[in-house]
C-alpha positions as CSV (number, residue, x, y, z in Angstrom):
1,M,46.0,202.6,160.5
2,N,44.1,199.9,158.6
3,T,45.7,196.6,159.8
4,H,43.2,194.4,158.0
5,N,44.6,195.4,154.6
6,N,48.3,194.4,155.6
7,R,47.5,190.8,156.5
8,I,48.9,187.9,154.2
9,P,46.0,186.1,152.5
10,F,45.2,182.6,153.9
11,S,45.8,180.8,150.5
12,T,49.3,182.2,150.3
13,R,50.1,181.1,153.8
14,L,48.7,177.6,153.1
15,L,50.8,177.2,150.0
16,K,54.1,178.1,151.8
17,T,53.2,175.6,154.5
18,L,52.7,172.8,152.0
19,R,56.0,173.6,150.3
20,I,57.9,173.3,153.6
21,V,56.1,170.0,154.5
22,F,56.9,168.5,151.1
23,A,60.6,169.6,151.2
24,F,61.0,168.1,154.7
25,A,59.4,164.8,153.6
26,F,61.6,164.6,150.5
27,L,64.8,165.1,152.5
28,T,63.8,162.5,155.1
29,L,63.0,159.9,152.4
30,H,66.3,160.5,150.6
31,A,68.2,160.2,153.9
32,Q,66.6,156.8,154.6
33,I,67.4,155.4,151.1
34,Y,71.1,156.5,151.4
35,A,71.4,154.9,154.9
36,A,69.9,151.7,153.6
37,S,72.3,151.5,150.7
38,E,75.3,152.1,152.9
39,S,74.4,149.4,155.4
40,S,73.8,146.6,152.8
41,A,76.7,144.2,151.9
42,P,77.5,143.9,148.2
43,F,76.3,140.8,146.4
44,Q,78.9,138.0,146.1
45,P,78.0,134.8,144.2
46,E,78.7,131.6,146.0
47,P,81.9,130.0,144.7
48,T,81.5,126.8,142.6
49,N,83.2,123.7,143.9
50,N,85.0,122.0,141.0
51,S,87.0,119.6,143.2
52,N,85.1,116.5,142.0
53,N,85.5,116.7,138.2
54,Q,85.1,113.4,136.4
55,N,88.4,111.5,136.0
56,N,88.8,110.1,132.5
57,S,92.4,109.0,132.9
58,S,91.7,105.3,132.4
59,N,91.5,104.6,128.6
60,Q,89.6,101.6,127.4
61,N,91.9,98.6,126.8
62,N,91.1,97.0,123.5
63,S,92.8,93.7,124.0
64,N,91.9,92.3,120.6
65,G,92.7,95.1,118.1
66,Q,90.3,95.2,115.3
67,N,91.8,94.3,111.9
68,N,90.1,96.6,109.4
69,S,90.3,95.4,105.8
70,N,91.4,97.2,102.7
71,G,89.9,100.5,101.6
72,S,87.6,100.5,98.7
73,P,89.2,99.9,95.3
74,N,89.3,102.9,92.9
75,S,89.4,105.3,95.8
76,G,92.7,104.8,97.5
77,G,91.2,103.9,100.9
78,S,92.0,105.9,104.0
79,N,93.8,104.7,107.1
80,S,92.4,101.3,108.0
81,G,94.9,99.9,110.6
82,G,93.5,98.0,113.6
83,E,93.9,99.5,117.0
84,N,96.8,98.2,119.2
85,G,95.7,95.1,121.0
86,N,97.2,91.9,122.3
87,N,96.0,89.8,119.4
88,G,95.2,92.3,116.7
89,G,97.0,92.1,113.5
90,G,98.0,95.3,111.8
91,G,95.4,96.6,109.4
92,N,96.1,96.7,105.7
93,G,96.5,99.9,103.7
94,G,93.7,100.7,101.4
95,E,93.7,99.2,98.0
96,S,94.9,101.3,95.1
97,G,92.5,102.0,92.1
98,N,92.7,104.2,89.1
99,G,96.1,105.5,90.1
100,G,95.0,106.4,93.6
101,T,97.2,105.8,96.6
102,G,96.0,103.6,99.3
103,G,96.0,104.7,102.9
104,E,98.6,103.7,105.5
105,G,98.0,100.7,107.7
106,G,97.7,101.2,111.4
107,D,99.8,99.7,114.1
108,G,98.8,96.2,115.1
109,G,99.1,94.1,118.2
110,F,100.9,90.7,118.6
111,W,100.6,88.2,115.9
112,L,101.7,84.6,115.2
113,D,103.7,84.0,112.0
114,D,104.1,80.7,110.2
115,L,107.3,79.7,112.1
116,D,107.4,81.3,115.5
117,Y,105.4,82.6,118.5
118,P,104.8,86.3,118.9
119,T,107.5,88.4,120.7
120,G,106.4,91.9,119.6
121,G,103.7,94.0,118.1
122,G,102.5,93.3,114.6
123,S,103.4,95.9,111.9
124,G,101.0,98.2,110.2
125,G,99.6,97.3,106.8
126,S,101.3,98.2,103.6
127,D,100.5,101.4,101.7
128,G,98.5,101.0,98.6
129,N,100.1,102.4,95.4
130,G,98.8,103.8,92.2
131,D,101.2,101.7,90.2
132,N,99.6,98.4,91.3
133,T,98.4,96.2,88.5
134,V,96.0,93.4,88.5
135,Y,96.6,90.1,86.7
136,A,93.9,88.3,84.7
137,E,90.9,90.5,85.1
138,G,91.3,91.2,88.8
139,L,92.1,87.6,89.9
140,I,95.2,88.7,91.9
141,S,95.6,92.0,93.8
142,L,99.0,92.8,95.2
143,V,99.0,95.6,97.8
144,G,102.4,97.4,98.4
145,S,104.8,99.8,96.9
146,A,105.4,99.9,93.2
147,Q,108.9,98.4,93.6
148,H,107.8,95.5,95.8
149,T,104.7,94.6,93.8
150,G,106.8,94.8,90.6
151,E,109.3,92.3,92.0
152,A,106.4,90.0,93.0
153,W,104.8,90.2,89.6
154,A,108.1,89.2,88.0
155,L,108.1,86.0,90.1
156,I,104.5,85.3,89.4
157,N,105.2,85.5,85.6
158,Q,108.1,83.0,86.1
159,L,105.6,80.6,87.7
160,L,103.1,81.0,84.9
161,D,105.8,80.4,82.2
162,N,107.6,77.7,84.1
163,S,108.8,74.8,82.1
164,N,107.7,72.5,85.0
165,T,104.1,71.9,84.0
166,A,103.3,70.7,87.6
167,I,103.8,74.3,88.6
168,S,102.2,76.2,85.7
169,D,99.3,73.7,85.4
170,E,98.4,73.9,89.1
171,L,98.7,77.7,89.0
172,N,96.4,78.0,86.0
173,R,93.9,75.5,87.6
174,L,93.7,77.7,90.8
175,L,93.3,80.9,88.8
176,G,90.6,79.2,86.7
177,L,88.7,78.4,89.9
178,A,89.1,82.0,91.0
179,M,87.8,83.3,87.7
180,A,84.8,80.9,87.8
181,N,83.9,82.1,91.3
182,D,84.5,85.8,90.6
183,M,87.2,85.9,93.3
184,T,90.2,88.2,93.9
185,V,93.2,87.0,95.8
186,N,94.5,89.9,97.9
187,I,98.1,89.7,99.1
188,N,100.2,92.3,101.0
189,I,103.6,92.5,99.5
190,G,106.7,93.8,101.3
191,T,105.2,93.8,104.7
192,G,107.7,93.9,107.5
193,N,108.0,92.4,111.0
194,L,107.3,88.8,109.9
195,T,109.5,86.0,108.6
196,V,109.0,85.5,104.9
197,G,105.2,85.2,105.0
198,N,102.2,85.2,107.3
199,F,99.4,82.8,106.4
200,I,96.7,84.5,108.5
201,N,97.4,88.0,107.4
202,S,97.9,87.2,103.7
203,A,101.3,88.7,103.7
204,I,104.6,88.0,101.9
205,D,107.8,89.8,102.7
206,I,109.5,90.2,99.3
207,V,112.6,91.7,100.9
208,D,113.1,88.5,103.0
209,I,112.7,86.4,99.9
210,S,115.3,88.4,98.0
211,L,117.9,87.2,100.6
212,F,117.5,83.6,99.4
213,P,119.9,82.2,96.7
214,S,118.7,82.7,93.1
215,I,119.9,79.3,92.0
216,S,119.1,75.8,93.4
217,G,121.5,73.4,95.1
218,E,121.8,74.5,98.7
219,G,118.2,74.7,99.9
220,S,115.2,76.8,98.8
221,T,115.6,79.6,96.3
222,Q,114.0,83.0,95.8
223,L,111.4,81.6,93.3
224,A,110.7,78.4,95.3
225,T,110.2,80.3,98.5
226,F,107.9,82.8,96.9
227,A,106.0,80.0,95.3
228,H,105.5,78.4,98.7
229,E,104.0,81.5,100.2
230,F,102.0,82.4,97.0
231,F,100.4,79.0,96.6
232,E,99.5,78.9,100.3
233,Q,97.5,82.1,99.8
234,L,95.8,80.6,96.7
235,Y,94.9,77.4,98.5
236,K,93.6,79.4,101.5
237,Q,91.6,82.1,99.6
238,I,90.4,80.1,96.6
239,E,89.9,76.6,98.0
240,G,89.4,77.5,101.7
241,M,92.1,75.2,103.0
242,S,93.5,75.2,106.6
243,Y,97.1,76.2,107.2
244,N,98.4,72.6,107.5
245,D,96.7,71.5,104.3
246,A,97.8,74.5,102.3
247,H,101.3,74.4,103.7
248,N,101.8,70.7,102.8
249,L,100.7,71.3,99.2
250,A,102.9,74.5,98.9
251,I,105.9,72.4,100.0
252,N,105.3,70.3,96.8
253,M,105.5,73.4,94.7
254,E,108.7,74.5,96.5
255,N,110.3,71.1,96.0
256,F,109.6,71.2,92.3
257,L,111.3,74.5,91.9
258,S,114.3,74.0,94.2
259,G,115.1,70.5,93.0
260,M,115.4,69.4,96.6
261,T,113.2,67.7,99.2
262,R,112.2,69.9,102.1
263,G,112.4,68.3,105.5
264,E,111.8,69.5,109.1
265,T,111.8,73.1,110.2
266,F,112.9,74.1,113.7
267,L,114.1,77.1,115.7
268,V,117.4,77.8,117.3
269,D,118.3,80.5,119.8
270,N,120.6,83.3,118.5
271,A,122.8,85.9,120.1
272,Y,120.1,88.6,119.8
273,G,117.7,86.9,122.3
274,T,115.4,85.8,119.5
275,T,115.5,82.7,117.2
276,D,116.7,81.7,113.8
277,V,114.7,79.5,111.5
278,V,116.4,76.3,110.3
279,T,115.0,74.0,107.5
280,R,116.6,70.8,106.2
281,F,116.8,70.0,102.5
282,T,118.0,66.8,100.8
283,D,119.3,67.0,97.3
284,S,119.2,64.4,94.5
285,D,122.5,62.9,95.7
286,G,121.3,62.4,99.2
287,T,123.3,65.3,100.7
288,V,121.5,67.0,103.6
289,W,121.6,70.8,103.9
290,E,120.6,73.1,106.7
291,Q,119.3,76.4,105.4
292,T,119.2,79.1,108.2
293,I,117.1,82.2,108.2
294,H,119.0,84.6,110.5
295,R,117.0,87.2,112.5
296,D,118.0,90.1,114.6
297,A,116.6,91.4,117.9
298,N,113.5,92.7,116.2
299,R,113.0,89.4,114.4
300,D,113.8,91.0,111.0
301,V,115.5,88.7,108.6
302,T,119.1,89.7,108.0
303,N,120.6,86.9,106.0
304,V,120.0,83.3,104.7
305,T,122.9,80.8,104.7
306,S,123.2,77.1,103.9
307,T,125.6,74.4,105.3
308,I,126.0,70.7,104.6
309,I,125.4,68.5,107.6
310,S,125.7,65.1,106.0
311,E,126.7,63.6,102.7
C-alpha cells in the first residue's frame, strides 16, 4: 500500500482551515453588533418647554386718537378715521374727486362741541361722495352724501343771493380772500353725534338744522342757523379767528337773517339724563322767546321748539 499518495495536500488543508476561521469570525462580529443594537435605548428628543410664551394681551392705549385728514382729492381717499382715544375726534372720510367715492371715517374718541361738554365718543367722519360739487373754482368743498351736500348748497346759494347786502357782501368778501390766497374751505356736512355744528372739527349737521323753523318770528331759522355755522368756518379757516371771535361775528349774520336779536345760551337737564340747549331771542317788538334744541340720551337732536317767556 502506498500511503504517501493518499494524503491531502498541505495547500488544500490550509485553505479549509482559513475558511473555518473566517466563518467563525464573521458569526462572532454579527452577534456582537446585534447584541449592541438590542441593548441601546431608542433616541427621544428632549421636549421643548413652551410655558413661558410672551404675553401680548395688553394692547397699547392711544389716549389721544389721531385725527387723520381727508383723503387725496380726485382719488376717493381710503379710510382715514382716527383711532379711538379719549380726546381724538373722528377722522373725516376721504374727499371725492372726479366722481370717486371717499372712504369712510373711523370711530373717534370724546370731543367737545360748541355748546356742551363731551359725554360720549365722537362719530366717524362723513363719507365722501362722487356727486359733491365745488363752488367758485374750489373755494368751498363740502364732504358728505349727495343729499346732504345738495341741501347745504341750496342754503349757500340763498346766502349769496340774499337781499340783505350785509350777508351777501360779507360772504363775497370772505370768498374773495379765499380765492386771493388759493384756499379751500372744507366742511363736513351731515355729520352726526354733535349739536348743529362743531367748530373744531369743521362739521355742520344739516339734519339738525332742518328741524329749525323755515320762517322767522320765534327764534333762529334754518337759514340763519346754517349761516351761523357756515360763517364760523369761513372766519376760522380763511381769517384764522378763534372760536369766540368767529362765534360773535357769526351771531351778527344769524341776527340779520332771523330778524331777531340772539341772547344767552344755556343748558337744562332733560328726562334722558343729558341736556337740552336753550337760547333766548328778542324780536323787534321786545318779546323774548326761548328756543330749545331737544336732545335724546345719545345727545342727538330730536326737535326744536320755541316759547314766549316775556312780552
